[in-house]
N, C-alpha and C positions, 0 to 999 in steps of 0.2 A: 774401313776397306782402303780408303785413300791413304791412311797412315801406313798401312802395310806396303802399298806401292811406293810411297816416298821412302820408306825404310830400305826398300830394295834399290833405291836410287834411280827409279824410272821417271821418265817424263810423263807427268799425269795430265798434261793439257788435253790429249786425245782420250785418255781413259775416263776422266771424270764425266764428260757428257754421255758416254756409253753406259756407265753405271747409273747415272741419273735416269736415262731412258729405260733401262732395265727395271729399276725400282718403280718407276711410274707405271710400267706395263703390268707388274704383278700387284699393284695397289688396286685390286678389283673393285673395292667400294669407294675409291676416290676420296678417302678421308685424310690423305696426306701421311698416313702411317701404315707400314707394312706389318701386318700381324704374323704370328707364327704360322697360322693356317695358310695365309696368303703366301708366305715364304716357301712352305712345303709344296703348295700347289704350283707356284711359279717355277719350282725346281724341275718340274716335269715338262715344261714348255719353253724354257729359256736356256741360253747357253750357260753351262756350269760356271760358277764364280771363279773356281780355281783356274779355269782356262784364261779368263780375263786377267787374273793376277799372275799368270805365268807359272803356276805350280803343277798343272796337270799335264805333264810331258813324259809320263812313263809308258813303256810298251804294254799294250793291252792284248786282247785276243787277236789273232791274225784276222785281217779284214777290217779292223776298227781303225778309224782315223785318230791321229794325235793332233789336236787343234792348237793353233797359236794365233794371236792377233798380229797382223802385219799390214804394212802399207806397200803400195805398188807404184813403180816408176813409169809404167806404161799402161794403157787401157787394158783392164782385165775384167772378165765377166764371171758372174756367179754360175757355178755348175748346176745349181738347182733351178733357179728361176730364169737364168740366161740374161739377166739385166746387168748393166754396168755397176761395178762396185764404186760407190761414192759415199763419203762420210765426212766426219769432222776432220779438218786439216788435210783433205784430199781423198784419194781413193783408198779404201781400206776394207778389210774383211777378215775372215778366218781361213787360214790355209793349213792343210795337213802337212806336217813336217816330213812325212815319209813319201807321199805321192803327189803333193801340190794340189790336190783337190781343194777348190776354193769356194767359199760360200759367204753370203751376208750373215750377220749375226742373227737376223730374224729367220733365216732359212736353215740354220744348222739342225733344227729338230727334224727337218724333212730330208736330210742328207742320208743317202744309203751307205751301208758299210761295204764299200767297194775298194777298200785299200788293199795293198799287196799282201800276199802270203809269203812269209819269210822262211818257212821250213816245210818239209814234205811229210805228210801224214800217211801217205800210201806209197812207200818206197818200192814195192814190188810192181807197181803199175805206172806211176808217174816218174819217168826217167828222162823225158825230153823237156828242155826249158822252153816255155812258150811265152809270148808277149803278154804284158798286162796293159791293155789299152784303156786310156782315159780320154774323154772328150776334151779337145783343145779349146781353151777359153781365151786364147790370145793368138794373134796372127803371126805366122812365121813361114819359112820355106819348107816345101815338101822334100823329104829325103830321097824320094823316087824320081819325080818329074822336075824338081827344082823350082817349080812355080809357087807363088804364095798360096798358103792355105788360109782361107777366110775363117773368122771366128766360128766355132762349132761346125765347121765343114770338114773336120778331120779329127784324127786321134793321135795321141802321143803315148809311146810305150814308156812305162816307168823304169824299166830295166835298161834298155839300150838307149833311151832318150831320143829316139827317132820320131819325127812328126810326119804323118802321111795324110793325104786326102783319103776320104772314105773309100773312093773308087780305087785308089792305089794300093790299099791294104790287101785286096784280093790277089794282086800279083807280087806281093812282098813275101819273102820266105816266112813260113809259119813258125819255124824254130827261131828263138831269140838268141843272138850271139852276144848279148850283154853289152854291146857297144864298145867304145874306146877304152873303158876301164875294165874290160872283161878279165884281163890278166890278174887284176887285184881284187876282183869281186867274187864272193862266195855264192855260187848259185843255190837258190832255195831247194832245188831238187836233190842236192847233195847234203842237205842238213836234215837229220831225223831226230826225233825225241829219243833219248838214250834207252828208254824202256822198249823201243822197237828194234834196237841194235842187238842182235843175238850174240855178237861177240863180246858184249859188255853186260848184257842183262843177267847172266848167271851170277855174276859177282857184284851186282848193283843193288844199292839200297834205295833207289829211287822208287817213288810210288807210281804205279802204272796209271796212265791217264793224266798225269800232271807234267806237261812238257816244260819243266824248269831247267833241265839239263839236256844238252844236245850232243850228238855225235856227227862227225863229218865222214861221209862214206863215198867211195868211188869218185873221188875228185879227179877231174881230167888232168893229165900230166902237163898241159899247157897253162895251168893256173897256179898262181902264187898269191893267194888272198892275203890282204893286210889284216892285221889285228890292231885296231885303233883304240888307245887308252887316252882319255882326255880328262883334264881337270877343268871344269867349266869356269872356275873362278880365276884361272890364270890368264896372263896376257892382258891385264886391264879389263877383265871380264869378257874378253873376246872369245874365250873358250866355249861359251854357250853357243855362239854363232857358228863356230867351227864344228862343234858337236852335231848341230842340226844339219850342217852342210854335208858332213860325212854320212849321216844317217840317210840322206837322200841320194848321194852319189854311189854308195855301196849298199850291201845288205845290212840293215840295222843290227842284225845279229853279230856283226863284226865290230860294232862300235859300243864302247863302254864308258860310263861316267865313273871316274875313280872315286868321287865323293860318295855316290849312292851305292855303287856295285863293288868297288874295290877291284883289284887286278885278278882275283881268283876266278871269277865267272868267265873272264875272257880266256 
């Protein structure tokens, strides 16, 4: 496992103790050897190995987090146990690339699937863009009253990125304006699976119930969404960081990995 990480040219100083701890936790009989049965059993209760190695970064079902191991430059708390993230080499944990929901490695199995929905499954009913609130696990200023929001005393919207006190949310507009990047962001309410789009379904070969292709409908005239095509290996491998950044700033359905997806899906 460490050889794989070194082949990817990663700094393994922090990764090695995490892997050692994980292996020790699934060595249930404490014989110093992880058997196949222990490996299978441990897979149900520990963070997936592919996440630690940086390979599990594909879009899953809407609402599911996409985890990655990261470090934090300021005090950050776990969204599950509400304790400070502290680990080898400083503060660290697992953060969702799409919504920034953050957990300890040991808490990931208790994390709820509260990530964003990137498309609309009920276009006849859901036509208004609403906020996607997440508990704020770091202190910052309130967008409404401008005073500091203590840790876990407010919520941040994943789409407009505004942070508010819990009490201020009640007097904040219910409809989300998508924030400063609204002009370039594709609202999820305007994305529907192609098999639900009557204008295309008659000539479509897509299998109903499998939302692998999408249509954009009723896009507001004041929107010009970006289509972002990124080669993660370009720019001295800075493409991976830029790819994750755009996934968070925009709708992930606007951002495509040229190596994995090619330009056609976009």
